Every structure is written in C-alpha cells, then in structure tokens.
All heavy atoms as a GROMACS GRO file, in nm:
protein
  521
    1MET      N    1   5.439  -0.088   0.779
    1MET     CA    2   5.350  -0.002   0.853
    1MET      C    3   5.308  -0.069   0.984
    1MET      O    4   5.287  -0.189   0.988
    1MET     CB    5   5.224   0.025   0.772
    1MET     CG    6   5.244   0.114   0.651
    1MET     SD    7   5.278   0.279   0.704
    1MET     CE    8   5.147   0.368   0.634
    2ASN      N    9   5.300   0.010   1.087
    2ASN     CA   10   5.247  -0.037   1.213
    2ASN      C   11   5.173   0.078   1.280
    2ASN      O   12   5.158   0.185   1.221
    2ASN     CB   13   5.358  -0.095   1.302
    2ASN     CG   14   5.466   0.007   1.335
    2ASN    OD1   15   5.439   0.126   1.350
    2ASN    ND2   16   5.588  -0.039   1.349
    3GLU      N   17   5.126   0.059   1.400
    3GLU     CA   18   5.050   0.163   1.468
    3GLU      C   19   5.130   0.292   1.486
    3GLU      O   20   5.076   0.401   1.481
    3GLU     CB   21   5.001   0.112   1.604
    3GLU     CG   22   4.898   0.002   1.595
    3GLU     CD   23   4.859  -0.052   1.731
    3GLU    OE1   24   4.905   0.001   1.833
    3GLU    OE2   25   4.779  -0.147   1.734
    4GLN      N   26   5.260   0.279   1.509
    4GLN     CA   27   5.343   0.397   1.531
    4GLN      C   28   5.371   0.474   1.404
    4GLN      O   29   5.388   0.595   1.406
    4GLN     CB   30   5.476   0.357   1.597
    4GLN     CG   31   5.458   0.302   1.737
    4GLN     CD   32   5.590   0.256   1.796
    4GLN    OE1   33   5.684   0.227   1.723
    4GLN    NE2   34   5.596   0.248   1.928
    5THR      N   35   5.376   0.405   1.290
    5THR     CA   36   5.409   0.473   1.165
    5THR      C   37   5.287   0.502   1.078
    5THR      O   38   5.299   0.569   0.976
    5THR     CB   39   5.508   0.390   1.083
    5THR    OG1   40   5.451   0.263   1.054
    5THR    CG2   41   5.639   0.373   1.157
    6GLU      N   42   5.171   0.453   1.117
    6GLU     CA   43   5.051   0.476   1.038
    6GLU      C   44   5.018   0.624   1.033
    6GLU      O   45   5.020   0.694   1.134
    6GLU     CB   46   4.933   0.398   1.099
    6GLU     CG   47   4.809   0.400   1.012
    6GLU     CD   48   4.699   0.313   1.069
    6GLU    OE1   49   4.729   0.222   1.148
    6GLU    OE2   50   4.583   0.338   1.034
    7GLY      N   51   4.993   0.674   0.915
    7GLY     CA   52   4.957   0.814   0.899
    7GLY      C   53   5.075   0.908   0.884
    7GLY      O   54   5.058   1.027   0.862
    8ILE      N   55   5.197   0.856   0.893
    8ILE     CA   56   5.315   0.940   0.876
    8ILE      C   57   5.344   0.952   0.727
    8ILE      O   58   5.348   0.853   0.655
    8ILE     CB   59   5.438   0.881   0.949
    8ILE    CG1   60   5.415   0.883   1.099
    8ILE    CG2   61   5.563   0.960   0.912
    8ILE    CD1   62   5.527   0.820   1.178
    9THR      N   63   5.363   1.072   0.682
    9THR     CA   64   5.398   1.096   0.542
    9THR      C   65   5.516   1.190   0.534
    9THR      O   66   5.544   1.265   0.628
    9THR     CB   67   5.280   1.157   0.464
    9THR    OG1   68   5.244   1.280   0.526
    9THR    CG2   69   5.161   1.064   0.462
   10TRP      N   70   5.586   1.185   0.424
   10TRP     CA   71   5.699   1.274   0.399
   10TRP      C   72   5.670   1.353   0.271
   10TRP      O   73   5.619   1.300   0.174
   10TRP     CB   74   5.827   1.194   0.376
   10TRP     CG   75   5.880   1.127   0.498
   10TRP    CD1   76   5.837   1.010   0.553
   10TRP    CD2   77   5.984   1.174   0.582
   10TRP    NE1   78   5.909   0.980   0.665
   10TRP    CE2   79   6.001   1.080   0.685
   10TRP    CE3   80   6.067   1.285   0.581
   10TRP    CZ2   81   6.096   1.094   0.784
   10TRP    CZ3   82   6.161   1.299   0.679
   10TRP    CH2   83   6.175   1.206   0.779
   11VAL      N   84   5.704   1.478   0.275
   11VAL     CA   85   5.697   1.561   0.155
   11VAL      C   86   5.834   1.623   0.136
   11VAL      O   87   5.884   1.695   0.223
   11VAL     CB   88   5.590   1.671   0.169
   11VAL    CG1   89   5.589   1.760   0.047
   11VAL    CG2   90   5.453   1.610   0.193
   12LEU      N   91   5.898   1.592   0.026
   12LEU     CA   92   6.029   1.646  -0.005
   12LEU      C   93   6.017   1.735  -0.128
   12LEU      O   94   5.964   1.693  -0.230
   12LEU     CB   95   6.130   1.535  -0.033
   12LEU     CG   96   6.156   1.436   0.079
   12LEU    CD1   97   6.246   1.323   0.029
   12LEU    CD2   98   6.221   1.506   0.196
   13LYS      N   99   6.064   1.855  -0.117
   13LYS     CA  100   6.065   1.945  -0.232
   13LYS      C  101   6.207   1.990  -0.257
   13LYS      O  102   6.276   2.033  -0.165
   13LYS     CB  103   5.977   2.067  -0.204
   13LYS     CG  104   5.830   2.035  -0.191
   13LYS     CD  105   5.749   2.162  -0.171
   13LYS     CE  106   5.602   2.128  -0.155
   13LYS     NZ  107   5.520   2.249  -0.144
   14PHE      N  108   6.250   1.973  -0.380
   14PHE     CA  109   6.384   2.012  -0.418
   14PHE      C  110   6.375   2.119  -0.526
   14PHE      O  111   6.302   2.103  -0.623
   14PHE     CB  112   6.463   1.893  -0.474
   14PHE     CG  113   6.490   1.786  -0.372
   14PHE    CD1  114   6.405   1.677  -0.359
   14PHE    CD2  115   6.601   1.795  -0.290
   14PHE    CE1  116   6.430   1.579  -0.265
   14PHE    CE2  117   6.627   1.696  -0.196
   14PHE     CZ  118   6.541   1.588  -0.183
   15TYR      N  119   6.446   2.224  -0.505
   15TYR     CA  120   6.456   2.330  -0.604
   15TYR      C  121   6.604   2.347  -0.636
   15TYR      O  122   6.680   2.401  -0.557
   15TYR     CB  123   6.398   2.462  -0.550
   15TYR     CG  124   6.253   2.450  -0.511
   15TYR    CD1  125   6.217   2.423  -0.379
   15TYR    CD2  126   6.153   2.464  -0.605
   15TYR    CE1  127   6.084   2.411  -0.343
   15TYR    CE2  128   6.019   2.452  -0.570
   15TYR     CZ  129   5.986   2.427  -0.438
   15TYR     OH  130   5.854   2.415  -0.402
   16THR      N  131   6.646   2.296  -0.750
   16THR     CA  132   6.787   2.300  -0.784
   16THR      C  133   6.805   2.288  -0.935
   16THR      O  134   6.716   2.238  -1.005
   16THR     CB  135   6.864   2.188  -0.714
   16THR    OG1  136   7.002   2.201  -0.745
   16THR    CG2  137   6.815   2.052  -0.753
   17SER      N  138   6.916   2.333  -0.982
   17SER     CA  139   6.949   2.315  -1.122
   17SER      C  140   7.048   2.198  -1.138
   17SER      O  141   7.082   2.160  -1.248
   17SER     CB  142   7.010   2.442  -1.181
   17SER     OG  143   7.126   2.477  -1.107
   18ASP      N  144   7.092   2.141  -1.026
   18ASP     CA  145   7.182   2.027  -1.027
   18ASP      C  146   7.103   1.896  -1.024
   18ASP      O  147   6.986   1.894  -0.993
   18ASP     CB  148   7.275   2.030  -0.906
   18ASP     CG  149   7.376   2.143  -0.911
   18ASP    OD1  150   7.409   2.186  -1.023
   18ASP    OD2  151   7.421   2.187  -0.804
   19THR      N  152   7.173   1.789  -1.054
   19THR     CA  153   7.113   1.656  -1.049
   19THR      C  154   7.109   1.607  -0.904
   19THR      O  155   7.205   1.623  -0.830
   19THR     CB  156   7.195   1.556  -1.133
   19THR    OG1  157   7.200   1.604  -1.267
   19THR    CG2  158   7.133   1.418  -1.130
   20ILE      N  159   6.996   1.547  -0.868
   20ILE     CA  160   6.980   1.492  -0.733
   20ILE      C  161   6.961   1.342  -0.747
   20ILE      O  162   6.885   1.296  -0.831
   20ILE     CB  163   6.858   1.554  -0.661
   20ILE    CG1  164   6.880   1.702  -0.640
   20ILE    CG2  165   6.832   1.483  -0.529
   20ILE    CD1  166   6.762   1.773  -0.580
   21ALA      N  167   7.031   1.266  -0.664
   21ALA     CA  168   7.017   1.121  -0.664
   21ALA      C  169   6.974   1.075  -0.526
   21ALA      O  170   7.034   1.112  -0.426
   21ALA     CB  171   7.148   1.055  -0.703
   22LEU      N  172   6.869   0.997  -0.521
   22LEU     CA  173   6.823   0.936  -0.397
   22LEU      C  174   6.849   0.786  -0.408
   22LEU      O  175   6.817   0.724  -0.509
   22LEU     CB  176   6.673   0.960  -0.376
   22LEU     CG  177   6.629   1.105  -0.364
   22LEU    CD1  178   6.477   1.111  -0.353
   22LEU    CD2  179   6.694   1.172  -0.246
   23PHE      N  180   6.907   0.729  -0.305
   23PHE     CA  181   6.932   0.585  -0.308
   23PHE      C  182   6.925   0.531  -0.166
   23PHE      O  183   6.942   0.602  -0.069
   23PHE     CB  184   7.068   0.554  -0.372
   23PHE     CG  185   7.184   0.616  -0.300
   23PHE    CD1  186   7.252   0.546  -0.202
   23PHE    CD2  187   7.225   0.745  -0.329
   23PHE    CE1  188   7.358   0.604  -0.134
   23PHE    CE2  189   7.332   0.804  -0.262
   23PHE     CZ  190   7.398   0.733  -0.165
   24LYS      N  191   6.897   0.403  -0.160
   24LYS     CA  192   6.888   0.334  -0.032
   24LYS      C  193   7.027   0.305   0.020
   24LYS      O  194   7.113   0.255  -0.053
   24LYS     CB  195   6.810   0.203  -0.048
   24LYS     CG  196   6.792   0.127   0.080
   24LYS     CD  197   6.713   0.000   0.059
   24LYS     CE  198   6.699  -0.076   0.189
   24LYS     NZ  199   6.625  -0.200   0.172
   25ASP      N  200   7.051   0.334   0.146
   25ASP     CA  201   7.177   0.303   0.210
   25ASP      C  202   7.174   0.155   0.251
   25ASP      O  203   7.098   0.116   0.339
   25ASP     CB  204   7.199   0.392   0.332
   25ASP     CG  205   7.330   0.367   0.403
   25ASP    OD1  206   7.412   0.289   0.352
   25ASP    OD2  207   7.351   0.428   0.509
   26THR      N  208   7.255   0.074   0.188
   26THR     CA  209   7.254  -0.071   0.213
   26THR      C  210   7.368  -0.114   0.304
   26THR      O  211   7.397  -0.234   0.313
   26THR     CB  212   7.262  -0.148   0.080
   26THR    OG1  213   7.382  -0.112   0.013
   26THR    CG2  214   7.142  -0.120  -0.009
   27ASP      N  215   7.432  -0.021   0.370
   27ASP     CA  216   7.548  -0.054   0.454
   27ASP      C  217   7.513  -0.158   0.560
   27ASP      O  218   7.585  -0.256   0.579
   27ASP     CB  219   7.602   0.073   0.520
   27ASP     CG  220   7.733   0.049   0.592
   27ASP    OD1  221   7.821  -0.017   0.533
   27ASP    OD2  222   7.748   0.097   0.706
   28LYS      N  223   7.401  -0.141   0.629
   28LYS     CA  224   7.362  -0.235   0.734
   28LYS      C  225   7.336  -0.374   0.676
   28LYS      O  226   7.384  -0.474   0.730
   28LYS     CB  227   7.237  -0.184   0.806
   28LYS     CG  228   7.191  -0.272   0.918
   28LYS     CD  229   7.070  -0.216   0.990
   28LYS     CE  230   7.022  -0.306   1.100
   28LYS     NZ  231   6.902  -0.256   1.166
   29GLU      N  232   7.262  -0.379   0.565
   29GLU     CA  233   7.234  -0.508   0.502
   29GLU      C  234   7.362  -0.574   0.454
   29GLU      O  235   7.378  -0.696   0.464
   29GLU     CB  236   7.136  -0.490   0.385
   29GLU     CG  237   6.995  -0.455   0.427
   29GLU     CD  238   6.973  -0.305   0.442
   29GLU    OE1  239   7.072  -0.227   0.434
   29GLU    OE2  240   6.859  -0.265   0.465
   30ASP      N  241   7.454  -0.495   0.398
   30ASP     CA  242   7.581  -0.550   0.350
   30ASP      C  243   7.662  -0.611   0.465
   30ASP      O  244   7.722  -0.717   0.450
   30ASP     CB  245   7.663  -0.442   0.280
   30ASP     CG  246   7.598  -0.394   0.151
   30ASP    OD1  247   7.508  -0.463   0.099
   30ASP    OD2  248   7.638  -0.285   0.103
   31LYS      N  249   7.664  -0.543   0.580
   31LYS     CA  250   7.737  -0.596   0.696
   31LYS      C  251   7.676  -0.725   0.746
   31LYS      O  252   7.746  -0.819   0.782
   31LYS     CB  253   7.740  -0.491   0.807
   31LYS     CG  254   7.832  -0.376   0.779
   31LYS     CD  255   7.832  -0.275   0.892
   31LYS     CE  256   7.921  -0.156   0.861
   31LYS     NZ  257   7.916  -0.053   0.965
   32GLU      N  258   7.541  -0.732   0.750
   32GLU     CA  259   7.474  -0.853   0.794
   32GLU      C  260   7.502  -0.969   0.698
   32GLU      O  261   7.525  -1.082   0.742
   32GLU     CB  262   7.324  -0.829   0.806
   32GLU     CG  263   7.287  -0.740   0.923
   32GLU     CD  264   7.139  -0.707   0.928
   32GLU    OE1  265   7.061  -0.751   0.840
   32GLU    OE2  266   7.100  -0.635   1.022
   33LYS      N  267   7.501  -0.941   0.568
   33LYS     CA  268   7.529  -1.045   0.469
   33LYS      C  269   7.672  -1.096   0.484
   33LYS      O  270   7.697  -1.216   0.478
   33LYS     CB  271   7.506  -0.990   0.329
   33LYS     CG  272   7.521  -1.093   0.221
   33LYS     CD  273   7.490  -1.035   0.084
   33LYS     CE  274   7.506  -1.140  -0.024
   33LYS     NZ  275   7.477  -1.085  -0.156
   34ALA      N  276   7.767  -1.005   0.506
   34ALA     CA  277   7.906  -1.045   0.525
   34ALA      C  278   7.922  -1.130   0.650
   34ALA      O  279   7.997  -1.228   0.651
   34ALA     CB  280   7.995  -0.921   0.534
   35LEU      N  281   7.850  -1.096   0.757
   35LEU     CA  282   7.856  -1.174   0.880
   35LEU      C  283   7.804  -1.316   0.857
   35LEU      O  284   7.867  -1.414   0.897
   35LEU     CB  285   7.777  -1.104   0.990
   35LEU     CG  286   7.772  -1.174   1.125
   35LEU    CD1  287   7.911  -1.186   1.184
   35LEU    CD2  288   7.680  -1.097   1.219
   36LYS      N  289   7.689  -1.327   0.790
   36LYS     CA  290   7.632  -1.459   0.763
   36LYS      C  291   7.724  -1.540   0.672
   36LYS      O  292   7.738  -1.662   0.690
   36LYS     CB  293   7.494  -1.444   0.699
   36LYS     CG  294   7.390  -1.394   0.796
   36LYS     CD  295   7.254  -1.380   0.731
   36LYS     CE  296   7.152  -1.327   0.829
   36LYS     NZ  297   7.018  -1.313   0.767
   37THR      N  298   7.786  -1.475   0.577
   37THR     CA  299   7.881  -1.544   0.489
   37THR      C  300   7.999  -1.596   0.567
   37THR      O  301   8.046  -1.709   0.546
   37THR     CB  302   7.928  -1.450   0.376
   37THR    OG1  303   7.814  -1.406   0.302
   37THR    CG2  304   8.024  -1.519   0.283
   38SER      N  305   8.048  -1.516   0.662
   38SER     CA  306   8.162  -1.561   0.744
   38SER      C  307   8.123  -1.680   0.830
   38SER      O  308   8.203  -1.770   0.852
   38SER     CB  309   8.216  -1.446   0.830
   38SER     OG  310   8.127  -1.415   0.936
   39TRP      N  311   7.999  -1.682   0.879
   39TRP     CA  312   7.953  -1.796   0.958
   39TRP      C  313   7.951  -1.922   0.871
   39TRP      O  314   7.992  -2.029   0.915
   39TRP     CB  315   7.814  -1.772   1.012
   39TRP     CG  316   7.803  -1.670   1.120
   39TRP    CD1  317   7.903  -1.620   1.198
   39TRP    CD2  318   7.683  -1.604   1.162
   39TRP    NE1  319   7.853  -1.528   1.286
   39TRP    CE2  320   7.718  -1.515   1.267
   39TRP    CE3  321   7.550  -1.610   1.122
   39TRP    CZ2  322   7.626  -1.435   1.332
   39TRP    CZ3  323   7.458  -1.529   1.186
   39TRP    CH2  324   7.497  -1.444   1.290
   40GLU      N  325   7.899  -1.908   0.749
   40GLU     CA  326   7.890  -2.023   0.660
   40GLU      C  327   8.030  -2.072   0.621
   40GLU      O  328   8.053  -2.192   0.610
   40GLU     CB  329   7.810  -1.986   0.534
   40GLU     CG  330   7.785  -2.102   0.440
   40GLU     CD  331   7.697  -2.213   0.495
   40GLU    OE1  332   7.619  -2.188   0.589
   40GLU    OE2  333   7.707  -2.325   0.444
   41THR      N  334   8.123  -1.981   0.603
   41THR     CA  335   8.260  -2.018   0.569
   41THR      C  336   8.324  -2.094   0.685
   41THR      O  337   8.392  -2.195   0.663
   41THR     CB  338   8.344  -1.893   0.536
   41THR    OG1  339   8.281  -1.824   0.427
   41THR    CG2  340   8.485  -1.929   0.498
   42ALA      N  341   8.299  -2.048   0.806
   42ALA     CA  342   8.358  -2.112   0.924
   42ALA      C  343   8.293  -2.248   0.953
   42ALA      O  344   8.358  -2.338   1.004
   42ALA     CB  345   8.344  -2.021   1.046
   43GLU      N  346   8.165  -2.260   0.920
   43GLU     CA  347   8.092  -2.384   0.949
   43GLU      C  348   8.003  -2.418   0.829
   43GLU      O  349   7.885  -2.381   0.828
   43GLU     CB  350   8.007  -2.365   1.075
   43GLU     CG  351   7.939  -2.490   1.124
   43GLU     CD  352   7.854  -2.464   1.248
   43GLU    OE1  353   7.882  -2.371   1.324
   43GLU    OE2  354   7.757  -2.539   1.266
   44PRO      N  355   8.056  -2.484   0.726
   44PRO     CA  356   7.977  -2.517   0.607
   44PRO      C  357   7.850  -2.595   0.643
   44PRO      O  358   7.852  -2.683   0.728
   44PRO     CB  359   8.073  -2.602   0.524
   44PRO     CG  360   8.208  -2.558   0.568
   44PRO     CD  361   8.193  -2.530   0.716
   45GLY      N  362   7.740  -2.561   0.580
   45GLY     CA  363   7.612  -2.628   0.605
   45GLY      C  364   7.529  -2.559   0.711
   45GLY      O  365   7.414  -2.597   0.736
   46ARG      N  366   7.583  -2.456   0.774
   46ARG     CA  367   7.513  -2.387   0.882
   46ARG      C  368   7.381  -2.324   0.833
   46ARG      O  369   7.278  -2.335   0.899
   46ARG     CB  370   7.603  -2.278   0.940
   46ARG     CG  371   7.540  -2.200   1.052
   46ARG     CD  372   7.633  -2.085   1.094
   46ARG     NE  373   7.571  -2.002   1.195
   46ARG     CZ  374   7.604  -2.001   1.322
   46ARG    NH1  375   7.701  -2.077   1.365
   46ARG    NH2  376   7.542  -1.923   1.407
   47ALA      N  377   7.385  -2.260   0.716
   47ALA     CA  378   7.265  -2.194   0.663
   47ALA      C  379   7.153  -2.295   0.635
   47ALA      O  380   7.037  -2.270   0.664
   47ALA     CB  381   7.299  -2.115   0.538
   48GLU      N  382   7.191  -2.409   0.580
   48GLU     CA  383   7.092  -2.514   0.550
   48GLU      C  384   7.029  -2.568   0.679
   48GLU      O  385   6.908  -2.586   0.688
   48GLU     CB  386   7.157  -2.627   0.472
   48GLU     CG  387   7.059  -2.732   0.426
   48GLU     CD  388   7.125  -2.841   0.344
   48GLU    OE1  389   7.234  -2.817   0.289
   48GLU    OE2  390   7.067  -2.950   0.337
   49LYS      N  391   7.112  -2.592   0.781
   49LYS     CA  392   7.059  -2.640   0.910
   49LYS      C  393   6.967  -2.535   0.972
   49LYS      O  394   6.863  -2.569   1.028
   49LYS     CB  395   7.173  -2.671   1.006
   49LYS     CG  396   7.253  -2.794   0.969
   49LYS     CD  397   7.349  -2.840   1.077
   49LYS     CE  398   7.441  -2.733   1.125
   49LYS     NZ  399   7.546  -2.778   1.217
   50ALA      N  400   7.004  -2.409   0.960
   50ALA     CA  401   6.921  -2.301   1.016
   50ALA      C  402   6.787  -2.294   0.944
   50ALA      O  403   6.682  -2.276   1.008
   50ALA     CB  404   6.994  -2.168   1.006
   51ALA      N  405   6.788  -2.308   0.812
   51ALA     CA  406   6.663  -2.303   0.735
   51ALA      C  407   6.570  -2.418   0.776
   51ALA      O  408   6.450  -2.400   0.794
   51ALA     CB  409   6.693  -2.308   0.586
   52LYS      N  410   6.626  -2.538   0.791
   52LYS     CA  411   6.546  -2.653   0.833
   52LYS      C  412   6.490  -2.634   0.974
   52LYS      O  413   6.375  -2.665   1.001
   52LYS     CB  414   6.629  -2.781   0.827
   52LYS     CG  415   6.658  -2.828   0.687
   52LYS     CD  416   6.743  -2.954   0.688
   52LYS     CE  417   6.777  -2.998   0.547
   52LYS     NZ  418   6.863  -3.118   0.546
   53SER      N  419   6.572  -2.579   1.062
   53SER     CA  420   6.528  -2.554   1.198
   53SER      C  421   6.413  -2.453   1.200
   53SER      O  422   6.315  -2.469   1.272
   53SER     CB  423   6.645  -2.502   1.282
   53SER     OG  424   6.603  -2.468   1.412
   54ARG      N  425   6.426  -2.349   1.117
   54ARG     CA  426   6.321  -2.247   1.109
   54ARG      C  427   6.191  -2.307   1.057
   54ARG      O  428   6.083  -2.277   1.108
   54ARG     CB  429   6.367  -2.132   1.019
   54ARG     CG  430   6.264  -2.024   1.000
   54ARG     CD  431   6.248  -1.941   1.124
   54ARG     NE  432   6.149  -1.837   1.102
   54ARG     CZ  433   6.071  -1.788   1.194
   54ARG    NH1  434   6.080  -1.828   1.318
   54ARG    NH2  435   5.984  -1.695   1.164
   55LEU      N  436   6.199  -2.394   0.958
   55LEU     CA  437   6.079  -2.458   0.904
   55LEU      C  438   6.012  -2.547   1.009
   55LEU      O  439   5.889  -2.550   1.019
   55LEU     CB  440   6.114  -2.540   0.779
   55LEU     CG  441   6.148  -2.457   0.655
   55LEU    CD1  442   6.193  -2.550   0.542
   55LEU    CD2  443   6.030  -2.373   0.611
   56ARG      N  444   6.093  -2.620   1.087
   56ARG     CA  445   6.037  -2.703   1.195
   56ARG      C  446   5.965  -2.614   1.298
   56ARG      O  447   5.855  -2.647   1.344
   56ARG     CB  448   6.146  -2.784   1.265
   56ARG     CG  449   6.187  -2.909   1.192
   56ARG     CD  450   6.271  -3.002   1.278
   56ARG     NE  451   6.385  -2.938   1.340
   56ARG     CZ  452   6.507  -2.928   1.288
   56ARG    NH1  453   6.529  -2.980   1.167
   56ARG    NH2  454   6.604  -2.868   1.350
   57PHE      N  455   6.026  -2.503   1.333
   57PHE     CA  456   5.966  -2.412   1.429
   57PHE      C  457   5.832  -2.358   1.377
   57PHE      O  458   5.733  -2.356   1.450
   57PHE     CB  459   6.061  -2.294   1.458
   57PHE     CG  460   6.000  -2.188   1.544
   57PHE    CD1  461   5.989  -2.204   1.682
   57PHE    CD2  462   5.953  -2.070   1.488
   57PHE    CE1  463   5.933  -2.106   1.761
   57PHE    CE2  464   5.896  -1.971   1.567
   57PHE     CZ  465   5.886  -1.990   1.704
   58ILE      N  466   5.829  -2.317   1.252
   58ILE     CA  467   5.706  -2.265   1.193
   58ILE      C  468   5.598  -2.371   1.193
   58ILE      O  469   5.481  -2.344   1.224
   58ILE     CB  470   5.732  -2.211   1.052
   58ILE    CG1  471   5.817  -2.083   1.060
   58ILE    CG2  472   5.603  -2.181   0.978
   58ILE    CD1  473   5.869  -2.032   0.927
   59ALA      N  474   5.634  -2.494   1.159
   59ALA     CA  475   5.537  -2.604   1.158
   59ALA      C  476   5.482  -2.628   1.298
   59ALA      O  477   5.361  -2.651   1.316
   59ALA     CB  478   5.602  -2.731   1.104
   60GLN      N  479   5.568  -2.623   1.399
   60GLN     CA  480   5.521  -2.640   1.538
   60GLN      C  481   5.426  -2.529   1.579
   60GLN      O  482   5.329  -2.553   1.649
   60GLN     CB  483   5.640  -2.644   1.633
   60GLN     CG  484   5.724  -2.768   1.623
   60GLN     CD  485   5.850  -2.760   1.708
   60GLN    OE1  486   5.883  -2.655   1.761
   60GLN    NE2  487   5.921  -2.871   1.718
   61GLN      N  488   5.452  -2.408   1.535
   61GLN     CA  489   5.367  -2.294   1.571
   61GLN      C  490   5.230  -2.307   1.505
   61GLN      O  491   5.130  -2.268   1.564
   61GLN     CB  492   5.433  -2.161   1.530
   61GLN     CG  493   5.560  -2.130   1.608
   61GLN     CD  494   5.538  -2.127   1.756
   61GLN    OE1  495   5.451  -2.058   1.806
   61GLN    NE2  496   5.617  -2.204   1.830
   62LYS      N  497   5.225  -2.361   1.383
   62LYS     CA  498   5.098  -2.380   1.314
   62LYS      C  499   5.013  -2.484   1.385
   62LYS      O  500   4.890  -2.474   1.388
   62LYS     CB  501   5.121  -2.422   1.169
   62LYS     CG  502   5.168  -2.307   1.082
   62LYS     CD  503   5.185  -2.350   0.939
   62LYS     CE  504   5.232  -2.234   0.853
   62LYS     NZ  505   5.251  -2.272   0.713
   63VAL      N  506   5.078  -2.586   1.442
   63VAL     CA  507   5.006  -2.692   1.512
   63VAL      C  508   4.941  -2.635   1.637
   63VAL      O  509   4.830  -2.671   1.673
   63VAL     CB  510   5.103  -2.808   1.549
   63VAL    CG1  511   5.036  -2.908   1.640
   63VAL    CG2  512   5.151  -2.876   1.421
   64LYS      N  513   5.010  -2.544   1.705
   64LYS     CA  514   4.955  -2.484   1.827
   64LYS      C  515   4.843  -2.394   1.789
   64LYS      O  516   4.745  -2.374   1.828
   64LYS     CB  517   5.062  -2.401   1.898
   64LYS     CG  518   5.172  -2.485   1.956
   64LYS     CD  519   5.275  -2.398   2.024
   64LYS     CE  520   5.390  -2.483   2.078
   64LYS     NZ  521   5.492  -2.406   2.145
   0.00000   0.00000   0.00000
C-alpha cells in the first residue's frame, strides 16, 4: 500500500455454473529467478558477494 493505492478496492462477482480458478501469474518472477541463476552459473559466488555488499550498505545507512 502507498498513497496512490490507498483506498482502492476491488469487487469481483462471478455468476457461473463452471469452476473458476484464480492464481497469481508468476511469469515475471520466474524470469527474474532464471536470470539470477544464470548470473550465478556464469560467476559462482556472485550471490554471496552481493548479499555481503548489501549488508555493508545497510550498515552504512544505519550509521548515517
């Protein structure tokens, strides 16, 4: 939620005798995961270095 989405609601009404299935489309997340996996395959240890770098950055931001 943020200022732009606050107060927005959805109402869905279905009238059917058939089965309806609602599911999250994970295509974007799947593509991002595949990309990160390819990076790690090309350069082993990349994810670990990135995690350590992120932790250092967060620690520096807390100090400020």
